[in-house]
TIFI-28072 format. One record per residue: residue number from 1; residue in one letter; x, y, z of N, C-alpha, C in turn. Coordinates in steps of 0.001 Angstrom, whole numbers, plus 500000, padded with zeros to 6 digits. Atoms other than C-alpha are relative to their C-alpha. Layout:
N
<fimi k="NUM" r="a" n_X="X" n_Y="Y" n_Z="Z" ca_X="X" ca_Y="Y" ca_Z="Z" c_X="X" c_Y="Y" c_Z="Z"/>
...
REM end
This chain:
73
<fimi k="1" r="m" n_X="500090" n_Y="498726" n_Z="500358" ca_X="496442" ca_Y="916268" ca_Z="542877" c_X="498896" c_Y="499931" c_Z="499256"/>
<fimi k="2" r="q" n_X="501007" n_Y="500454" n_Z="500540" ca_X="493352" ca_Y="916698" ca_Z="540662" c_X="500541" c_Y="500999" c_Z="498876"/>
<fimi k="3" r="l" n_X="499315" n_Y="498921" n_Z="501294" ca_X="495118" ca_Y="918345" ca_Z="536982" c_X="498269" c_Y="500188" c_Z="498794"/>
<fimi k="4" r="s" n_X="500652" n_Y="499818" n_Z="501319" ca_X="491664" ca_Y="918723" ca_Z="535085" c_X="499697" c_Y="501697" c_Z="499957"/>
<fimi k="5" r="g" n_X="499944" n_Y="498836" n_Z="500015" ca_X="492215" ca_Y="922543" ca_Z="536059" c_X="501374" c_Y="500756" c_Z="499499"/>
<fimi k="6" r="y" n_X="499216" n_Y="499946" n_Z="500924" ca_X="495350" ca_Y="922395" ca_Z="534188" c_X="499954" c_Y="499593" c_Z="498141"/>
<fimi k="7" r="s" n_X="499870" n_Y="500640" n_Z="501143" ca_X="496385" ca_Y="922462" ca_Z="530656" c_X="501639" c_Y="499558" c_Z="500217"/>
<fimi k="8" r="l" n_X="499075" n_Y="500385" n_Z="499490" ca_X="499903" ca_Y="920607" ca_Z="530209" c_X="500490" c_Y="500571" c_Z="498542"/>
<fimi k="9" r="d" n_X="498743" n_Y="499840" n_Z="500984" ca_X="502762" ca_Y="921561" ca_Z="528000" c_X="500888" c_Y="498963" c_Z="499624"/>
<fimi k="10" r="r" n_X="499184" n_Y="500881" n_Z="499989" ca_X="504961" ca_Y="919121" ca_Z="527305" c_X="501541" c_Y="500482" c_Z="499364"/>
<fimi k="11" r="l" n_X="498318" n_Y="499396" n_Z="499449" ca_X="508883" ca_Y="920395" ca_Z="527955" c_X="500723" c_Y="498675" c_Z="499076"/>
<fimi k="12" r="c" n_X="498488" n_Y="500871" n_Z="500484" ca_X="511077" ca_Y="917276" ca_Z="527230" c_X="499478" c_Y="498619" c_Z="499857"/>
<fimi k="13" r="d" n_X="500871" n_Y="500926" n_Z="500719" ca_X="509978" ca_Y="913823" ca_Z="525904" c_X="501405" c_Y="498921" c_Z="499691"/>
<fimi k="14" r="d" n_X="498685" n_Y="500453" n_Z="500937" ca_X="513085" ca_Y="911432" ca_Z="525951" c_X="500027" c_Y="498186" c_Z="499778"/>
<fimi k="15" r="g" n_X="500590" n_Y="501880" n_Z="500495" ca_X="511186" ca_Y="907791" ca_Z="525324" c_X="499658" c_Y="499571" c_Z="501167"/>
<fimi k="16" r="e" n_X="500230" n_Y="501073" n_Z="498866" ca_X="511415" ca_Y="906887" ca_Z="528841" c_X="498945" c_Y="500409" c_Z="501005"/>
<fimi k="17" r="f" n_X="500669" n_Y="499192" n_Z="499453" ca_X="509839" ca_Y="909870" ca_Z="530617" c_X="499356" c_Y="500994" c_Z="498967"/>
<fimi k="18" r="i" n_X="500535" n_Y="498675" n_Z="500447" ca_X="507717" ca_Y="913042" ca_Z="529855" c_X="499977" c_Y="501054" c_Z="500655"/>
<fimi k="19" r="l" n_X="499961" n_Y="498783" n_Z="498594" ca_X="508125" ca_Y="916532" ca_Z="531783" c_X="499031" c_Y="500621" c_Z="499310"/>
<fimi k="20" r="y" n_X="501711" n_Y="499010" n_Z="500547" ca_X="504797" ca_Y="918753" ca_Z="531311" c_X="500561" c_Y="501300" c_Z="501026"/>
<fimi k="21" r="r" n_X="499882" n_Y="498735" n_Z="499154" ca_X="504543" ca_Y="922067" ca_Z="532668" c_X="498306" c_Y="500022" c_Z="500480"/>
<fimi k="22" r="a" n_X="501281" n_Y="499577" n_Z="499714" ca_X="500925" ca_Y="922205" ca_Z="534083" c_X="499956" c_Y="501767" c_Z="499761"/>
<fimi k="23" r="h" n_X="500400" n_Y="498803" n_Z="499671" ca_X="499564" ca_Y="925727" ca_Z="533594" c_X="498318" c_Y="499896" c_Z="500753"/>
<fimi k="24" r="a" n_X="501324" n_Y="499768" n_Z="499691" ca_X="496215" ca_Y="926550" ca_Z="535857" c_X="499123" c_Y="500643" c_Z="499398"/>
<fimi k="25" r="k" n_X="501314" n_Y="499233" n_Z="500946" ca_X="493222" ca_Y="927702" ca_Z="533522" c_X="499657" c_Y="500966" c_Z="500915"/>
<fimi k="26" r="p" n_X="500514" n_Y="498638" n_Z="499365" ca_X="492021" ca_Y="929769" ca_Z="536818" c_X="501446" c_Y="500193" c_Z="500192"/>
<fimi k="27" r="t" n_X="498427" n_Y="498874" n_Z="499732" ca_X="494809" ca_Y="932080" ca_Z="537964" c_X="500666" c_Y="499475" c_Z="501547"/>
<fimi k="28" r="e" n_X="499575" n_Y="500446" n_Z="498935" ca_X="494552" ca_Y="930567" ca_Z="541534" c_X="500464" c_Y="498629" c_Z="500553"/>
<fimi k="29" r="l" n_X="499308" n_Y="501441" n_Z="499377" ca_X="495957" ca_Y="927184" ca_Z="541075" c_X="501437" c_Y="500720" c_Z="499534"/>
<fimi k="30" r="p" n_X="498795" n_Y="500166" n_Z="500134" ca_X="499514" ca_Y="926537" ca_Z="541186" c_X="500648" c_Y="500105" c_Z="499022"/>
<fimi k="31" r="p" n_X="499438" n_Y="500949" n_Z="501375" ca_X="501906" ca_Y="926078" ca_Z="537812" c_X="500469" c_Y="498740" c_Z="501076"/>
<fimi k="32" r="v" n_X="499137" n_Y="501720" n_Z="499689" ca_X="502961" ca_Y="921753" ca_Z="538206" c_X="501171" c_Y="499943" c_Z="499215"/>
<fimi k="33" r="l" n_X="499798" n_Y="500598" n_Z="501173" ca_X="505730" ca_Y="920757" ca_Z="536780" c_X="499933" c_Y="497688" c_Z="500196"/>
<fimi k="34" r="l" n_X="500825" n_Y="500909" n_Z="499959" ca_X="504553" ca_Y="917017" ca_Z="536136" c_X="501093" c_Y="498696" c_Z="499208"/>
<fimi k="35" r="l" n_X="499070" n_Y="501400" n_Z="500554" ca_X="507260" ca_Y="913500" ca_Z="535334" c_X="498901" c_Y="498963" c_Z="499545"/>
<fimi k="36" r="a" n_X="500759" n_Y="500924" n_Z="499895" ca_X="505423" ca_Y="911154" ca_Z="533724" c_X="501012" c_Y="498674" c_Z="499116"/>
<fimi k="37" r="p" n_X="499218" n_Y="501097" n_Z="500923" ca_X="506400" ca_Y="907562" ca_Z="532143" c_X="499480" c_Y="500259" c_Z="498676"/>
<fimi k="38" r="a" n_X="499922" n_Y="499915" n_Z="501896" ca_X="506638" ca_Y="907731" ca_Z="528207" c_X="498701" c_Y="498950" c_Z="499275"/>
<fimi k="39" r="s" n_X="501090" n_Y="501634" n_Z="500595" ca_X="504708" ca_Y="904354" ca_Z="527634" c_X="498998" c_Y="499449" c_Z="501672"/>
<fimi k="40" r="a" n_X="501007" n_Y="500417" n_Z="499585" ca_X="501261" ca_Y="903417" ca_Z="528819" c_X="499977" c_Y="498730" c_Z="501423"/>
<fimi k="41" r="r" n_X="499548" n_Y="501475" n_Z="498784" ca_X="502915" ca_Y="899982" ca_Z="530355" c_X="501434" c_Y="500259" c_Z="500588"/>
<fimi k="42" r="p" n_X="498653" n_Y="499519" n_Z="500017" ca_X="505946" ca_Y="901471" ca_Z="531748" c_X="500494" c_Y="498939" c_Z="500717"/>
<fimi k="43" r="s" n_X="499708" n_Y="501769" n_Z="499389" ca_X="508504" ca_Y="898281" ca_Z="532783" c_X="500274" c_Y="500567" c_Z="501158"/>
<fimi k="44" r="p" n_X="499708" n_Y="500177" n_Z="498987" ca_X="509689" ca_Y="897951" ca_Z="536232" c_X="500807" c_Y="500825" c_Z="499996"/>
<fimi k="45" r="e" n_X="498832" n_Y="498989" n_Z="500144" ca_X="513210" ca_Y="899760" ca_Z="535770" c_X="498934" c_Y="501562" c_Z="500468"/>
<fimi k="46" r="t" n_X="501305" n_Y="499259" n_Z="500140" ca_X="510558" ca_Y="902690" ca_Z="534707" c_X="499990" c_Y="500327" c_Z="501754"/>
<fimi k="47" r="l" n_X="500564" n_Y="499798" n_Z="498653" ca_X="509209" ca_Y="902530" ca_Z="537961" c_X="500470" c_Y="500402" c_Z="501425"/>
<fimi k="48" r="k" n_X="499149" n_Y="499425" n_Z="498916" ca_X="511827" ca_Y="902259" ca_Z="540224" c_X="501058" c_Y="500958" c_Z="499679"/>
<fimi k="49" r="k" n_X="499250" n_Y="498475" n_Z="500635" ca_X="513881" ca_Y="905294" ca_Z="538645" c_X="498930" c_Y="500893" c_Z="501117"/>
<fimi k="50" r="i" n_X="500496" n_Y="498858" n_Z="499180" ca_X="511040" ca_Y="907424" ca_Z="539785" c_X="499818" c_Y="500009" c_Z="501330"/>
<fimi k="51" r="d" n_X="499879" n_Y="500537" n_Z="498634" ca_X="510314" ca_Y="905439" ca_Z="542836" c_X="501413" c_Y="500707" c_Z="500525"/>
<fimi k="52" r="h" n_X="498764" n_Y="499641" n_Z="499844" ca_X="513751" ca_Y="906110" ca_Z="543702" c_X="500587" c_Y="501759" c_Z="500202"/>
<fimi k="53" r="e" n_X="499864" n_Y="498493" n_Z="500182" ca_X="513731" ca_Y="909786" ca_Z="542599" c_X="499271" c_Y="500628" c_Z="501291"/>
<fimi k="54" r="y" n_X="501197" n_Y="498743" n_Z="499060" ca_X="510592" ca_Y="910736" ca_Z="544848" c_X="501100" c_Y="499168" c_Z="501608"/>
<fimi k="55" r="s" n_X="499351" n_Y="500816" n_Z="499372" ca_X="512781" ca_Y="908705" ca_Z="547390" c_X="501303" c_Y="500858" c_Z="500843"/>
<fimi k="56" r="l" n_X="499073" n_Y="499882" n_Z="499930" ca_X="515272" ca_Y="911110" ca_Z="547778" c_X="499384" c_Y="502027" c_Z="500052"/>
<fimi k="57" r="r" n_X="500931" n_Y="498577" n_Z="499810" ca_X="512360" ca_Y="914367" ca_Z="548432" c_X="500570" c_Y="500809" c_Z="501464"/>
<fimi k="58" r="s" n_X="500141" n_Y="499785" n_Z="498670" ca_X="513191" ca_Y="914981" ca_Z="551959" c_X="501924" c_Y="500583" c_Z="499803"/>
<fimi k="59" r="e" n_X="499105" n_Y="499012" n_Z="500176" ca_X="517046" ca_Y="916095" ca_Z="551045" c_X="499920" c_Y="501042" c_Z="498953"/>
<fimi k="60" r="l" n_X="499917" n_Y="498756" n_Z="500931" ca_X="516246" ca_Y="918853" ca_Z="548728" c_X="499502" c_Y="500966" c_Z="501327"/>
<fimi k="61" r="d" n_X="500558" n_Y="498872" n_Z="499300" ca_X="516007" ca_Y="922066" ca_Z="550202" c_X="499718" c_Y="500864" c_Z="499688"/>
<fimi k="62" r="s" n_X="501231" n_Y="499678" n_Z="500884" ca_X="513245" ca_Y="923987" ca_Z="549556" c_X="500777" c_Y="501753" c_Z="499960"/>
<fimi k="63" r="a" n_X="499131" n_Y="498291" n_Z="499925" ca_X="515673" ca_Y="927546" ca_Z="549771" c_X="500502" c_Y="499860" c_Z="498358"/>
<fimi k="64" r="w" n_X="499622" n_Y="499604" n_Z="501845" ca_X="517024" ca_Y="926592" ca_Z="545785" c_X="499168" c_Y="498556" c_Z="499513"/>
<fimi k="65" r="a" n_X="500590" n_Y="501428" n_Z="500857" ca_X="514758" ca_Y="923069" ca_Z="545125" c_X="498595" c_Y="500009" c_Z="500132"/>
<fimi k="66" r="v" n_X="501897" n_Y="500180" n_Z="500187" ca_X="510877" ca_Y="922581" ca_Z="544273" c_X="499834" c_Y="498613" c_Z="500508"/>
<fimi k="67" r="r" n_X="500012" n_Y="501269" n_Z="499239" ca_X="510162" ca_Y="919792" ca_Z="546797" c_X="498569" c_Y="499733" c_Z="499520"/>
<fimi k="68" r="p" n_X="500641" n_Y="500312" n_Z="500840" ca_X="507726" ca_Y="917636" ca_Z="545093" c_X="498781" c_Y="499352" c_Z="501199"/>
<fimi k="69" r="l" n_X="501816" n_Y="500150" n_Z="499150" ca_X="503796" ca_Y="917015" ca_Z="545979" c_X="500387" c_Y="497976" c_Z="499944"/>
<fimi k="70" r="p" n_X="500882" n_Y="501935" n_Z="499930" ca_X="502424" ca_Y="913006" ca_Z="546592" c_X="499585" c_Y="499703" c_Z="498353"/>
<fimi k="71" r="f" n_X="499874" n_Y="501395" n_Z="501193" ca_X="503490" ca_Y="909994" ca_Z="544566" c_X="498143" c_Y="499540" c_Z="499594"/>
<fimi k="72" r="h" n_X="500917" n_Y="500659" n_Z="499819" ca_X="500700" ca_Y="908976" ca_Z="543337" c_X="499973" c_Y="499019" c_Z="498174"/>
<fimi k="73" r="r" n_X="500147" n_Y="500939" n_Z="501521" ca_X="500404" ca_Y="905633" ca_Z="540445" c_X="498288" c_Y="499759" c_Z="499794"/>
REM end
């Protein structure tokens, strides 16, 4: 996903992950939430957590949960 059309607002930083809200500059782009490692060189355990959470995407019911977009490293 190309993020150049978005501005990022940091919502939460727990030292391991940062959660951002991405607002579209042109209004035709949808808003998104972005979870990123807090470190430029995340530990293998941090990457494993992200992989695990992403693997649960098929368990989410879109009636009550936001489905994740494709995962990029």
